[in-house]
N, C-alpha and C positions, 0 to 999 in steps of 0.2 A: 155736604160735609164741610166743616170748618178746616181751612188749610193751616198747616203748622210746619215748622222746621225742626229737624232732628239733628243732634250732634252725633259724632261717631259712636259715643257710648250709648246714647239713646237707641240708635239703630241696632247696635249689638244686642242690647237687652230686649228690645221689642221683637226682634227677629226670633230670639229664643222663646219668648212667651208665646208668640203665635204658633211656632213649630210645636210646642208642647200642647197647645190647645187642639191642634189638628191631630196629633198623634196620641194624645192621652197619656203622655209620659209625665213623670213627676220629679225627675232629678237630672235633667239634661243641662239646665242652666248652671254654669259653674258657680259654686258657692263663694268664690273669691270676689264676685262683683257686688259692690255696694253693701258690704256687710253691715255697716252702721245704720244705713238707711232702712233696711228691711226690719230691724228690730223694733217691734211695736208700731210699724207703719204699714202693715199689710193692707188694711182696709183703705187707707189714704191712697196707696199706690194703685189699688184696684179702681178707685174712683177716677184717678188720673188716666188709667187705661180706657175706662168707659168714655171719658171726655174726649180723648183723642181718637177713638174708634167707635163712634156711636152706632154704627151699623152692626156691631157684634151682637149675637143673640144672647139671651139671658143664660142659657146653658153654658156658653163659652165663658161668660163672665164668672160663673161659679167655678169653672175649671181653673181659671186664672187665680181666683181667690184661694181655692184649695191648694193649688200648686205653691203659692206664696207661703201659705201656712206650713206646708210640708218642708219647704225650703228653710223656714225659720227654725223648725224643729231640728232639721239636720245640722244647721249652724250651731245651735245651742248644744247639740250633742257632740259637736266636734267631728262630724262625719264627712266633711267635705274632702274630696279627693282631687288630685291634680291629673288632668288628662295626659295620657301617655301615647306616643305614636305606636302604630301597629308594628313597626319594625324597630330594630335596635339602632337604626341610623340617626344621626343628629338632625333634627328638623330645623331647617334654615329657611326663612322667608326672604325673598329678594324682591325689591320693588319692581324692576323691569329688566329687560333682556341683558344688558351688559353686566349688571350686578349679579344676575343669576349665572351668567357665563363664567364670571370670575370665581364665584362660589364653587361651581362644579369643577373648575380647573384645579382649585386648591383641595377641595373636599373629596373629590373622586367618588368612589362607591360607598364612602362612609357617611355621606350626607344625603338627606332627603330635601330637595330644593322645591320650595313653594313659590312660584313666580306670580306676583300679584297682578301686574298688567298683562293681559292676554296678548298672544301673537296678533299682529295686525292693528292693534290699538295705538293711538297717539298718546304717549305718556304725559305730555303736557296737559291734556284735556281730561285724563281719566280720573275718576273718583271711586273709592271703594263702596261696595254695597254691604248690607249687613252680612250676607254670606261670605264676602271677602274678609270682613273683620273676624268672622269665625275661623276662617282658614289661617289668618295671621295669628290668632290666639293660640294655635297649636304649636307655633314655632318657639324654639329656645333662643334663637338669634334672628334679628331682623336687619338685613343689609340694605341700605338705600344710599343713593348718590348725594342727595341734598339739593335744594332749590327747585329741582324739576318735579318733586313730589310734595306739593303744599299740604297734602292730607296726612303726611307721615307723622308729624308731631301730635296731631289730634288723635290719630289712631293709637299711638303709643300711650297717650294719656288715658284713653278709654280702656286700655288693657294693662294699665300700670301695675295692677296687683298680680299679673301673671308672671312677673319677673323676667320678661323678655329682654335679652341683651341688645341694645340698639347700636348699630354701627353706621355712622354717617361717613361713608368712605371718601367723599370728596371734600370734607371739611377743611377750610383753609386754602383750598386750591382754586377757588372761583374767581378771585379778583384778577382782572386784566385791564391795566391802565384805568382803574377806577370803575370799571364795569363788572357787575356780578354776573358771570356767565356760567351756567351749570354744566355745560357740555365738556367736562374735563376728561371723560372716558375716551373721547375721540383722539386725544393725544396719547400715544403710547408712553410718553415720558411721565405723564400724570397718572395714567392707568396703572403704572407700576406702583405708585404710591398707594393707590386704592387696593391693589392686590396684597401689598404688604400689610395693610390695616385689616383686611379680611382674614389673612393668615393668622395674625395675632389674636383676632376675636375667636376664630375656630379653635385655636390651641387653648385659649382660656376656657371656652365652653366645654371642650372635650379633651382634657389633657392626656387621656390614655392614647389618643390617636395623634398627638402633637407631632411626633417624629414623621409620621406619614404626611401630615399637612405641610410640614416644612420641606420635605423632599419634593412634593408636588409643586409647591410654590416656587421653589428654586428652579425647577425645570421650566415652568411657565414663564417666570421672569426672564430666563435666558432667551426665550423666543420673543418676548416683548423687547428685550434689549437689541436683538437682531433687527427687529422692525424699526426701532428707534434709530439705529445706526444707518439703516437704509434711507429713512426720511431726512436725517441729518445730512447725508451725502447729497440727496436731491436738492435740499435747500442751498447747499454750497455751490453746486455745479450747474443747476438749471439756468438757462439764459433769461427766462422770464420768472418773475417772482409772484405776480398777481394771478389769482383765479377767482371766478365768479360762482356763487352758490345761490340756491333758491332762498334760503334763510341763513342767518349768521350763526350757524352751529359749529363752524370750523375755526373760530377765532383762536382758541388755545393751540390747536394744531399749527396754525399759521405762525403764531407768536413763538412757539417752541422751536420751530424749524426754519426761521428766517424767511417766511413767506408773507404775502399780503392777501387778505380775504376781502373781496367785494361782494356784497349781498343784495339780493332783490328786496328782501324784507329784513326785519331786525331779528333779535335773539328768539322771540316768540314766533312760531310758525303761523299763528293766527293773525299777525299784523298784516294789514293790507296796504300795499304801496299806492301812493297817489300817482296820477298821470305825470306830475312834475318829477316825482321820484324816479319813475321809469325813464323819462327822457334824460335825466341826469346820468342814470346808470348806462343807458345806451351810448351816450356821449363818452363816458369814461371807458367803456368796453372798447370802443373804436380807438380811443387815444392810447390805451394800454396795449393794443395789439393782441387782445385775447381772442383765441380761436374757439373756445368752448365755454358754454354755460352749463353748470352742473345742476341737475335736479335730484330730488331725494326719493327714496323708495316708498315711504309712507305718506307722502304729500302729493297734492295735485300738481302736475308739471306744467299746467297751462300758462302760468305767468312766465316761467323760465322759457318756455317755447316761444311766447310772444316776444320777449326781449331778444332771444336768439334770432328770430326771424327779422326783427327790425334792425338789429345790428349786423346781420349777415354772417352769423357764426353758427356753429353746430351745438347740439346738446349731448351730454353724457351723464352717467350716473355717478354720484358720490354719496355713499351710504353713511348716514349719521349713527348707525348702529343702535337705533332706538327700539328695534324689534326685527324679527325674522318671520317672513310669511311661510306658509306651508310648503310652497315650492322651494324656498331656500332650505328648509329643513330636510326636505326629500333629497336635495342636492348635497347634503352634508355640510352646508355652510356653517361657520362659527366665527367668533370675533376675529381671530387671527387671519382666517381666509378672506373675510370681508375687508379687513384692513390692508391685506396684501393687494386685493383688487383695487381698493381706493388709491394705494400708492402707485399702481400701474396706470390708473386713469390720470392721476395728478402728473405723473412723469410725462405721459403723452401730451397733456395740455400745456405743460411748462416748457417742453422741449421742441414744440412745433412753432 
């Protein structure tokens, strides 16, 4: 079979076509997709499907052709309908864990949160499947951080006619000394800005519940402000200012609270340090008097353990809040609890 590449929009359409062929349905594909292209082009599109999937049987091709004809009839008759959620809750898609957590904090039981990146997955590496795009297409609001989700814009373009409200919560917060760092949610000070933007979006999308969203937001922001005050105090009083992490995810937190981050790898967790990089870091750790090297919950701790062993220091966890595993959920962990634990571990490392 000839190999080919699919855009997000191609994946979305092709997934629906195959689903309809298997199930014999004739009206699942939303009529809002490619309305101009389907008019008078059903046969051409069928040929394209055959070319891309030459192993499909003749009967399946006929089902596709009939499906497209029925779709054209529905469009001309003005019979297309917008999908509605099963409940009256506002359907909100969130790219990954911290965005979903902020939406839940503001929306409470009035929102249905669709988290795109599953628990335990590394959000830097994740890409949506056709089924994921279908899930996103059901949302009225899509909240994403920015930079960490390179697929977000293409997905929104593929679903442009759905009228989904995009919310890039971290827009304008990424720059740090000329570096574009996406990890703004780790700093409570910048997370507060993201929560305020999410609040404004939910109020605009669901004005009937605006008062509730604003009350929830106010309460959550008060807890973030308390966490911000704690980290501000730590940055002022801790005898040590430097801490070492597995990858450079804590730069905004360090900058906002007067601390200094040293990292084994760069902003991307996929970056591999060279032996020379490791030797320089080990030397820096010894000179700075650092007692701990922090590893992360969703990444392999082997490199951090190697550096710690060579430098004669200990390891500890510092969570970048990119996701929560099943054990964490069972323990009732959330953004605020994890950040409190991070603050505890930072205080221990900076005060010893």
